[in-house]
C-alpha positions, 0 to 999 in steps of 0.5 A: 871737846870742841875743835881745836887747832893743834900743830903737829910734830913737823909744824902743820896745823890740824883742826882736830875734834870728836868725829859727827855722823856728818863726816862719813863723806869725809872718812870715806874719801880719807879711806881712799886715800890709803895705799893698799898696803896701809889699808891692809895693815890697818884694817887685816884685810884687803878692803877696797871700801867701806860699807854704809854699814861700816861708816855709820858704826865709825861715825855714830858713835856715842862718845862714852863708849866708843869715841873718835877724834877726826883730824882735818887739814884746813887748807884743803878740808881733807880729813887725814887720820882718825884715832878711836877708842872702844871701852872693853869689859873692863870699864876703865880699859879700852881698844885704841885704834889710830889711823893716818892717810899715807901722805901725812904718816910720819908727821906727827898726826898720830902724836896729836889725834891720840894726846886728844884721845887721851884727854876724852879717855880721861874724862870718860874714866878710861885709865889704859889702853889695849893694843894687839901684837900681830907677830911674835918677834923680839922687839914686840916681846920686848916692848910688851915687857916694857909696858907690862912689866907687872904681869909675869906672862904676856897675855893672849887674845881670844884671837891668839895676839899678844895684847898690850895694856898700856896706861895713859899718861899723865897730862895728856902728853903723849911723847916720851911716854910708854903709849908714844913708845907703843906708837913708834913700834906700831909705826914700824910695823912691829905693833898694830894699835887698831882693833879693826877685827873687834870693830868689824865684828861688833859692826855686824852685830849691830847690823844683824840686831837692827835687821831682827828688830825690824823683822816683823816674824821676830 
């Protein structure tokens, strides 16, 4: 997918493209512009910075099992949001993550990013996104019923959260779809669309594997 200018909900123009290894500095700068609350909600931990291992994992992706779309403000050149998927053990499903810096939240960035991500997911034969409900509130359970109507009971993830299965919309458009509804619910805090625990675990597994390969005693 080539870089593309996208008009988001509030009329602003953003440049969106697949993330590249050279985007580490832009990603770190974007992270520094997240409020403490946004960092905690997005990453499930009070992180103060992304370390070198995190940045390598989040930018040096294979664009097949792990894809990320980054959005830039063409006026300032600053990164304003990222959406990514990480394929699960079921090759037709992938966990989905969306992060938008505070100044751009509520303006349509996440929707625009997800629409680009859906295009890439379909190209890689992903058919559905997975998301986790952090809290068992009525709104979250209602959302589960709407998105996973064929399942008699909510599925539990290994971490104990409720897992949403969201079929990808046809045509790539997110507005008015189940994915769009999940995104709006996430914006209100009812659902967290961000598998950071999964990503962090894979970051450290990758680092440990690299260290083991470099250890002459192994």
